[in-house]
C-alpha positions as CSV (number, residue, x, y, z in Angstrom):
1,M,108.8,94.7,84.5
2,T,105.9,95.2,86.8
3,H,104.6,97.8,88.2
4,L,101.8,98.9,90.5
5,Y,100.7,102.3,90.4
6,F,98.2,103.5,93.9
7,A,96.1,107.6,94.8
8,A,98.7,107.9,98.0
9,A,97.0,110.4,100.0
10,C,98.4,112.8,101.7
11,V,97.6,114.7,105.9
12,E,99.5,118.2,105.7
13,G,96.7,121.0,106.8
14,G,94.1,118.7,104.1
15,S,94.0,116.1,102.4
16,T,96.3,116.1,99.7
17,S,96.7,113.0,96.5
18,R,98.6,111.8,94.1
19,L,100.0,109.2,92.3
20,L,102.4,106.0,93.1
21,C,104.0,104.3,90.2
22,V,106.4,101.9,92.4
23,E,108.8,98.7,90.2
24,P,108.3,95.8,93.2
25,T,112.3,95.0,94.5
26,Q,111.2,92.9,97.7
27,L,108.6,91.4,99.0
28,V,108.7,89.7,102.3
29,I,105.5,88.9,104.7
30,A,106.2,89.0,108.5
31,G,104.4,85.3,110.9
32,W,103.0,85.6,113.8
33,T,103.4,89.5,114.6
34,G,100.8,89.0,117.5
35,R,100.8,91.2,120.7
36,N,99.8,89.1,122.2
37,S,101.0,86.0,123.2
38,A,97.5,83.7,123.8
39,A,96.4,85.1,120.4
40,I,99.7,83.8,118.4
41,E,99.3,80.2,120.5
42,H,95.6,81.0,119.1
43,H,95.9,80.7,115.3
44,I,99.3,78.1,115.3
45,H,96.5,76.0,116.8
46,E,94.9,77.2,114.4
47,L,97.3,76.4,112.1
48,E,97.5,73.4,113.5
49,A,95.0,71.8,112.8
50,L,95.2,71.8,109.8
51,G,98.0,70.1,109.9
52,V,100.9,73.1,109.4
53,P,103.8,73.2,112.1
54,R,104.6,75.0,114.6
55,P,106.8,78.3,113.2
56,S,110.7,78.2,114.7
57,T,110.1,81.3,116.4
58,V,108.0,84.6,116.2
59,P,108.3,87.0,114.1
60,L,109.3,84.7,111.1
61,Y,110.5,86.9,108.3
62,Y,109.7,85.0,104.9
63,R,111.2,86.0,101.7
64,V,108.3,85.5,98.8
65,S,109.2,86.3,94.8
66,H,107.6,90.0,94.8
67,Q,106.2,89.1,91.3
68,Q,103.7,87.8,93.4
69,L,102.3,90.9,94.1
70,T,99.4,91.8,92.2
71,Q,96.3,94.6,92.7
72,S,94.5,92.6,90.3
73,D,90.1,91.9,90.8
74,A,91.3,88.2,90.2
75,V,94.1,85.7,91.0
76,E,94.5,82.1,90.3
77,S,94.9,79.5,92.5
78,L,96.1,75.2,91.7
79,G,93.3,73.4,93.1
80,A,90.3,74.8,95.1
81,E,92.8,74.7,99.0
82,S,93.2,77.7,98.9
83,S,92.8,80.5,101.4
84,G,93.3,84.2,101.7
85,E,93.7,86.5,104.9
86,A,94.1,90.6,105.5
87,E,97.0,92.7,106.3
88,P,99.0,95.8,106.2
89,V,101.8,96.5,104.2
90,L,104.1,98.6,105.1
91,F,105.9,99.7,101.3
92,F,108.9,102.3,100.9
93,T,109.0,104.6,97.3
94,Q,109.6,107.8,96.8
95,G,111.9,108.3,100.3
96,E,109.1,107.4,102.5
97,W,106.9,104.2,104.0
98,W,103.5,103.8,102.1
99,L,100.7,101.9,104.2
100,T,98.2,99.8,102.4
101,V,96.2,97.2,102.0
102,G,97.1,93.4,100.8
103,S,96.2,89.5,100.9
104,D,98.6,86.9,102.1
105,H,96.5,84.7,99.8
106,T,98.2,80.8,100.8
107,D,98.2,77.5,99.3
108,R,96.7,75.6,102.9
109,Q,97.4,72.4,101.6
110,V,101.8,72.5,100.3
111,E,101.1,75.0,104.1
112,T,100.8,71.4,105.9
113,Y,104.1,70.4,105.1
114,S,105.7,73.4,104.9
115,V,104.5,77.8,104.9
116,A,107.8,78.7,103.2
117,V,106.5,77.0,99.6
118,S,103.0,77.2,100.5
119,K,103.6,81.7,101.1
120,Q,105.1,80.9,97.0
121,M,102.5,79.1,95.5
122,C,100.0,82.1,95.7
123,A,99.3,85.4,93.7
124,K,99.2,88.0,96.9
125,P,96.5,90.6,96.5
126,V,97.1,95.0,97.0
127,A,94.9,97.4,97.5
128,N,95.5,100.8,94.3
129,V,95.3,102.8,97.9
130,A,98.3,103.7,99.9
131,W,98.6,106.3,103.5
132,R,101.6,107.9,104.2
133,W,102.7,105.9,107.2
134,T,103.8,109.2,108.8
135,D,100.1,110.4,108.9
136,V,99.0,106.9,110.9
137,V,102.3,106.2,113.2
138,A,101.1,107.6,115.9
139,R,97.7,106.2,116.0
140,Q,98.3,103.3,113.7
141,D,96.9,100.9,117.2
142,E,93.1,103.0,116.5
143,L,92.8,101.7,112.9
144,H,90.7,98.7,112.0
145,L,91.8,95.4,110.2
146,R,88.5,93.2,108.3
147,S,87.9,90.8,105.9
148,R,84.7,89.5,104.9
149,I,83.6,86.7,102.0
150,W,81.6,86.0,99.6
151,E,79.6,82.7,101.5
152,N,76.1,81.4,100.7
153,G,75.1,84.1,98.6
154,A,76.1,86.8,101.3
155,W,79.4,88.7,102.5
156,V,80.3,86.5,106.3
157,L,82.7,88.4,108.5
158,Y,86.0,86.5,108.4
159,Q,88.8,88.8,109.8
160,Q,88.5,91.8,112.0
161,G,90.2,93.5,114.8
162,Q,92.9,96.7,115.7
163,L,96.1,96.9,114.6
164,S,97.4,97.3,118.7
165,G,96.8,93.2,118.2
166,I,99.6,93.3,115.6
167,R,102.9,94.4,116.6
168,P,103.9,98.6,116.0
169,L,104.5,97.3,112.1
170,E,107.4,99.9,112.5
171,S,109.2,97.1,114.4
172,L,108.5,94.2,112.8
173,R,109.7,96.4,109.7
174,D,112.9,97.3,111.5
175,G,113.6,93.7,112.3
176,Y,113.6,92.9,109.0
177,W,115.6,96.3,107.7
178,A,118.4,98.6,109.4
179,S,117.3,100.8,109.6
180,G,118.1,103.0,106.1
181,Q,118.3,99.7,104.9
182,A,115.5,98.9,102.8
183,Q,115.2,99.6,99.2
184,E,112.4,100.6,96.8
185,G,109.9,99.3,96.2
186,A,110.4,97.1,99.2
187,F,107.2,95.9,100.1
188,M,106.0,93.7,104.1
189,F,102.7,92.2,105.1
190,C,102.9,93.0,108.4
191,G,100.5,89.5,109.7
192,T,96.4,89.6,110.8
193,F,93.9,88.6,113.0
194,A,92.5,84.6,113.1
195,A,89.5,83.0,110.7
196,I,85.9,83.3,112.6
197,A,84.6,80.6,112.5
198,N,81.7,79.4,110.5
199,A,78.5,77.7,111.9
200,A,79.5,74.2,110.9
201,G,83.5,75.4,113.0
202,L,85.1,76.0,110.5
203,A,87.6,78.7,110.3
204,I,90.0,78.8,107.7
205,R,88.4,77.8,104.7
206,P,88.0,79.7,100.7
207,A,86.1,81.0,99.9
208,E,85.4,82.4,95.7
209,R,85.8,86.1,96.3
210,M,87.2,88.5,99.4
211,Q,87.2,91.9,100.6
212,L,89.5,93.5,103.0
213,E,90.0,96.5,104.3
214,I,91.1,99.5,106.4
215,E,89.8,101.8,108.6
216,D,90.3,104.9,110.5
217,T,87.9,106.3,112.4
218,L,89.6,109.2,112.7
219,L,90.1,110.1,109.2
220,Q,86.6,108.1,107.5
221,R,88.7,106.8,105.1
222,R,89.9,102.9,104.1
223,L,91.4,100.8,102.1
224,V,89.6,98.2,99.9
225,H,90.2,95.8,98.2
226,T,88.4,92.9,96.3
227,Y,89.0,90.0,94.5
228,A,87.9,87.4,93.4
229,T,89.6,83.6,93.6
230,Q,89.3,81.4,90.1
231,S,90.9,77.6,91.3
232,L,92.9,76.1,88.6
233,P,92.2,72.0,87.8
234,I,95.3,70.1,89.4
235,V,95.8,67.9,86.8
236,S,98.4,64.7,86.9
């Protein structure tokens, strides 16, 4: 039995904090969640360049084992063809929704023949801090999502955008769970932004370390998680 622990920040006439202990029961990855159709098409083309087939519909919901969720600062993946992407993550516990940040770490080689299988192949890191969703839902579009990767001995900006570029998170949530139907411990990854190409023109690419961030500039606070990826040898 796996439990995740979050330092939960609430805004109630001043900031308060408490510890949430959550036993995950469901994990859903929402894909192709951009509001801008051109941006979605760009990301589809980005993945098609890696051999990934086009989605059957948008948005698309993938079920993944909730046992893949982790708050570890290191994950292991088979081979060297996996990479992460920062995503806002909603989860339900103690009768309400919370927001944190996570990485939909994915095996890119497997992704070329099955996106669903590729998402099951890798652990899904999440931060250990969460914000009450009702505190930020009205201004979710103002939140900034970023990721950085460790590349050539330095942190390099890998993704960035405001949540205004992603469909409203509650619409993604309600598109999968009817109102009031999510169970205790339900988690949903809610989409991401395209990777920023490096000098060699490579966009989606592996990295030995990745940092995820959601920034709330109004309250001057951040959700941050950094993790390393350790590649396991492929033997036959």
